[in-house]
N, C-alpha and C positions, 0 to 999 in steps of 0.2 A: 326476563322470566319466560317469555314465549319461546326462546331458544331451548330452555331446559325441558320444556314439554316435548319438543321434537327430538331432543337428544335422548330422552328416556324411551321414546318409541323406537328410535334408531338402535339403542342398546338391546331392547327386546327383540328387534328384527335380527340383529347379529347373533344373538344367543339362540333364538328358536329357528330361524330360517337358514342362517349361514353356519350355525354350529361352531362358531369361533371360540378360541380359548379365552379365558378371562383376561390374560395378558394382552391379547390382540384387541379385545373389546375396550379395555382401559385406554389403550393407545389411541384408538379411533375416537373415543369420547373426548380425550384430551385435545386431539387435533381440532375437532369441531368447536370446542369451547375456546380454543386459541383464536380461531377465525372470528367468532362472535366478539371476543375482546378486541381484536384488531379493528373490526368494523366500528365498534363504539369509539375507539381511540381516534379514529380519523373522521368522526362526525357522521358516520353512516350506520347509526343504530337502527338497522332495518330488520325485518323478519326474514327468515330463510327463503320464503317464496319470492322475495324481492332482490335477492343476490344476483348480480350479473357477472359475466366473465371478467370484466375490467376490475371488479372488486377482488376477485380471486387472484388476478395477476398482480394487483397491488399487495395482496397478502403474501404472495410468494416473494416479491421483491423485498418485503420487510423481513422475511426469513433470511434472505441473503445478507441484508444489512446487519442482522443480529449475529451473523457468523454461523448459521445453521448449515451443516454439511449437506452437499447435494444428495447424498444417499438418504439422509433423514428427510429432506424436502420431498424426494420422490415417494417415500413411504407415506408422508402426510398427504400429498396430493392424491395418492391412491385411496386413502381414507375418506377424503372429501368427496371424491368421485362416488364412492359407495354411499356416502350420506345423502347426496343429492339424487342418486339412483333410488334410494329408499323413498325419498320424497316424491319421486316420479311414480313409483309403484303405488304409493298411497294417494296419488292424484292431487298432491299439494301443489306441484308445479307441472307445467306442460312440457318443459324440456330441461335437460341437465346442463347447467351453465359450466360445469367442470369438464365436459366432454372434450372441449377444444383447449383445455389448459395443458400447456406443454410441460413435459417432465424435464428437469434440469439434466444437462449432460454430466454423466458420472465418469470421471477419469479413473480408469482402472490402473492400479499400480502394478506394473509388470515386474517380475523378479529379475534379478541380475542375470546377465548372459555371460557365460564364459567364452573366451576365445579358444580356438583349437590349441594354441600354445599354452594357455592356462590349464586346459584339461590335461595336456601332456605333462605339465609340471606336477599336477596333483597325482597323476598315476605314477610318475617317476619318483614321487616322495614315499611310495610304499616300500616298506622294508621286506624284501624277499627272503631274508635270512630266517624269518619267522614263518611257521606253518600257515598262519592265517594271511600272510602276505600274498601268496599266490591266489588264495581264495578272493581276497580283496581286489586284486588286479583283474581277475576274471569277472568279478562282480561289477566293477566300475566300467570295464570295457563293454560289458553287456548292457548296462544302464544307458551308456552314451550311444552305443551302436544301434539300440532298438528303441530308444526314447520311452522307456517303461516308467510307469508309476512305481513308487517304492513298494507298494502292496503287491504289485505284479511281479516285481523282482524277487521278493522274499518267498513268494509262493510258487516260483518257477520250478517245474519238475523235470527230472531227467527224461521222462517219457514225452516231454514237450519239445525236446530237441530233435531237429531233423537236419543234422549237419551235411548229409549227402546232397540235400537240395538247398542248403543255406537259409533255412527258415526256423523259427520257433513258434510254438503255439502259446498264446497269451490268454489268460483268463482275466478279463477286465471287469469293469463295474457291471453290476446286475448279472454276474456270472456269464457274461457274453464272451465268446471265444473269437479270436482273430489270429491270422497268420501274419507274422512280421519278419521281414528279411533280417538276417544277422550277419555282421561283417566277419571276414576271415580272421582278423586279429582277435576278436572276441571268441570265436570258435577255437582258435589256437590255445588261448589261455584257459578256456574251459576244459579242453582236453588235458592240458598239463596239470591243472588243478585236480581233475578227477583221477588221473594216473598217479600223481605224486602225493596228494594230500588227502583227498576225500576217501580214497581206498583204505586209509588207516583209521577213519572215523567210524565208530559203531553207531548207526542211526538208532534213535529211540523208537519205540513202537509207533507206527503210523507215519513215520517220517522217512522211510527208506527211499522214497522216490523224490524227495525234496533235494534240489541241487545244492543250494548254499546252506551249509550247516555250521553251527558253532562247534567248539571242541567237545561239547557234551552230547553231540548228536541231535541237537534241536535246531529248528529253523531260526534264522536271525530275526530280530524284532525291528520294527520301523525305527525305534529310538536308537538301536545299535547301529544301523546303517547311517543314520543322521550323525551319530557321534564319530563314526569312522571317517566320513567325508569332511566333517568340520575339522578333525584333527589333521587330516592330510592337507587340507587347504591352508591351515595355519603353518604346517611344516613347509609348504611350498611358498610361503610368504604372500599369499593372496588375501587381500583385505575385503573383498566383496562378501556379501551375505550369502553364503553357500549352503545349500541343502540338496538332498537327492532330487528334488523338483528342478533345481537349477540345471541338472544334466538333461532332463527331459525337455526343458525349455530351450536349452542350447542346441539339442538335437534338431528340434523343429526349426529354429532360427537359421542354423547352418544349412539345412536343406533348402529353405526358401531363398537364402542368399545365393545358394549355388544354382538356383533356377528351377527347383523342384515344383511340380504341380501341386497346388493347394489341396486338391481332392486326394492326391496320393498321400500327402502328409496327414490329412484328416483320417484316412483309413489306418495308417500306421499308428497314430495316436489313440485310435479307438473312440473318436468323438462321434456323437450322434448327429450333430449339426455342423455344417461348415462354418456357421457363425461363431461357434465355440473356438474353432481352429483359428479364425481370423483374429479373435480377441487374444487367444493364447499365444500366438506367434507374433514376433516383433522383428521387423526388419530395420536394421540400423540405418539412420538417415544418411550417414556417410556412404553407405553402400548404394542407396537410392541415387544420391548425387553423382556417384561414380558411374552408375549405369547410364544416367542422362549424359554425362560428360563423354562417355565412350560411344554411345549409340545414337543420340538425338542430333539430327543434322542442323538444327537451328539453335542449339544450346549455347554456343559461343558467339553467335551472330548478334550484332547490335543494330 
């Protein structure tokens, strides 16, 4: 019962001081109650002010044994830290026992990466006898050449193209602009698409400057680009889970495998933090081993 009194005070603190949503408050309340139940189950039916770091570590181990995902554990630890911080503010405890409680390592599932050969197969699967074929070829070449987000691709404007210097202007998250180099092959197919296909499309009001349009003169949707890529991957016989994001991820991976500077990749992807780029990009372990094999003087010595 003593835990419930503190929990009720904690709930009021979250609602009034932290202005959290009812959903978040319910989650934190549940986490603290779960800790109290655990302590009772292991014979440590103690008040909150007697909880030690070892008690919390045992609680986290029990979560792992119950099969609770690392991401859920991390959220629960965050809630417990806030609970004991509340007790610290209220001068119930002298120090927060959850401060040194380590968060579990969360394994991020990285998307599939396409090889250059697989990208070539997907692009080769485009039916160029159809008007939208050349558009799709120019679109996928641009997607891979520049590592764009699908939202950036479908909003790309003709006025964003600077073929004379080999750059495009990209409007990214938060309406932030960046200049990204674009390959000659992508520029070539954009030019052909504009001269042979887009010139015959009547853009609807407000879309005259949008580069990639459907036959009705409207911008493509994210879903439509996803559908196009899925269909092409299937036609190319590729079994990987492919999406527009796969092209962006492959762009970054291929650059890093080729020796590109991480900061340069960060700028081209439009990431705020280098940490995001480190998580987002994935270097194949075979490539790392090959690098050691070729360049490290002691790699083969026993």
